[in-house]
C-alpha positions as CSV (number, residue, x, y, z in Angstrom):
1,Q,4.5,-15.9,25.5
2,V,5.2,-13.9,22.2
3,Q,3.1,-10.9,21.1
4,L,2.9,-10.3,17.6
5,V,1.6,-6.9,16.1
6,E,1.0,-6.8,12.2
7,S,0.3,-3.6,10.3
8,G,0.4,-2.8,6.5
9,G,-2.6,-4.4,5.3
10,G,-4.9,-2.5,3.2
11,L,-6.5,-1.9,-0.4
12,V,-4.5,-2.6,-3.5
13,Q,-4.9,-2.5,-7.1
14,P,-3.9,-5.9,-9.0
15,G,-0.2,-5.3,-10.2
16,G,0.2,-3.3,-6.9
17,S,2.3,-3.4,-4.1
18,L,2.2,-3.7,-0.2
19,R,4.6,-4.4,2.7
20,L,3.3,-5.9,5.8
21,S,5.2,-5.8,8.7
22,C,5.2,-7.9,12.2
23,A,6.5,-6.6,15.7
24,A,7.3,-9.2,18.2
25,S,8.0,-8.5,22.0
26,E,11.5,-10.6,22.1
27,S,14.5,-10.9,19.8
28,I,13.5,-12.7,16.9
29,F,16.2,-14.9,17.8
30,S,14.7,-16.6,20.6
31,I,12.2,-17.5,18.0
32,N,12.8,-20.9,15.7
33,V,10.8,-20.0,12.8
34,M,8.8,-16.5,12.2
35,G,6.1,-16.8,9.3
36,W,3.4,-15.3,7.2
37,Y,0.0,-17.5,6.8
38,R,-3.1,-16.2,5.1
39,Q,-6.8,-16.7,5.5
40,A,-9.2,-16.5,2.7
41,P,-13.2,-16.3,3.9
42,G,-14.2,-20.0,3.1
43,K,-10.4,-21.4,2.8
44,Q,-8.0,-22.8,5.3
45,R,-5.2,-20.7,6.8
46,E,-2.4,-21.6,4.8
47,L,1.6,-20.9,4.9
48,V,2.9,-18.2,2.7
49,A,6.2,-17.5,3.9
50,G,8.6,-18.2,6.7
51,I,11.9,-17.5,7.9
52,T,14.3,-19.7,9.9
53,V,16.7,-18.3,12.9
54,G,19.4,-19.0,10.4
55,G,17.7,-17.1,8.0
56,S,16.5,-19.9,5.5
57,T,13.5,-19.0,4.0
58,N,10.4,-20.7,1.8
59,Y,7.3,-19.6,-0.4
60,A,4.4,-20.9,-0.8
61,D,4.2,-21.8,-4.4
62,S,1.5,-19.6,-5.3
63,V,3.6,-16.6,-4.5
64,K,6.8,-17.4,-5.3
65,G,8.9,-14.6,-7.0
66,R,6.4,-12.0,-6.0
67,F,6.7,-12.2,-2.2
68,T,9.7,-11.5,-0.1
69,I,10.2,-12.2,3.8
70,S,12.5,-10.2,5.3
71,R,13.6,-9.6,9.3
72,D,15.8,-6.6,11.0
73,S,17.0,-8.4,14.1
74,A,17.3,-4.7,15.6
75,K,13.5,-3.8,15.6
76,N,12.6,-7.6,16.5
77,T,10.8,-7.1,13.4
78,V,9.9,-9.2,10.4
79,W,8.6,-7.8,6.8
80,L,6.3,-9.6,4.0
81,Q,6.9,-7.5,0.9
82,M,4.5,-8.6,-2.1
83,N,4.5,-7.0,-5.1
84,S,2.3,-7.8,-8.3
85,L,-0.8,-8.4,-6.5
86,K,-3.6,-10.5,-7.6
87,P,-7.3,-10.8,-6.7
88,E,-6.3,-14.3,-5.0
89,D,-4.3,-12.6,-2.7
90,T,-7.1,-11.4,-0.8
91,A,-7.1,-12.6,2.9
92,V,-6.3,-11.9,6.3
93,Y,-2.6,-12.0,6.7
94,Y,-1.3,-13.3,10.6
95,C,1.9,-13.8,11.9
96,N,3.4,-16.1,13.5
97,A,6.3,-16.9,15.8
98,H,7.2,-21.0,16.1
99,K,9.0,-21.4,19.2
100,W,10.6,-24.7,21.0
101,F,9.5,-23.5,25.1
102,L,9.6,-25.3,27.7
103,S,10.1,-28.8,26.0
104,S,7.5,-28.5,23.4
105,W,6.7,-26.1,20.3
106,K,4.3,-23.1,20.8
107,D,2.9,-21.2,18.3
108,Y,1.8,-17.7,18.7
109,W,-0.3,-15.6,16.9
110,G,-0.6,-11.7,15.4
111,Q,-4.5,-10.3,15.0
112,G,-4.0,-10.3,11.6
113,T,-4.5,-7.6,8.8
114,Q,-6.4,-7.8,6.0
115,V,-5.1,-7.1,2.3
116,T,-7.9,-6.6,0.2
117,V,-6.6,-6.8,-4.0
118,S,-9.5,-5.3,-6.4
119,S,-10.2,-3.0,-9.2
């Protein structure tokens, strides 16, 4: 069981920046993919950014060039740096750990952190 604790959400004006952090209860190198998802009211949860154990990253088209996912293996932490925020980025952001365990894929989720972009 991987436990994930997010922090860093809040209220920010359009054009502003926030950095989300996700602390994992075990080495992030034991987790195949760490990712950030978001869910806006009335919408489905969507992938924002992911980073593999090998360091490859991918981003949703809507955030490319504005968001950056990174990690610190010593701290078992993954970050999401969000710049040039837009009102449409408003959502609850969830950290995800996607792990191959006991012959199947497992998904673990954090509790979520609210990001609100508004003037």
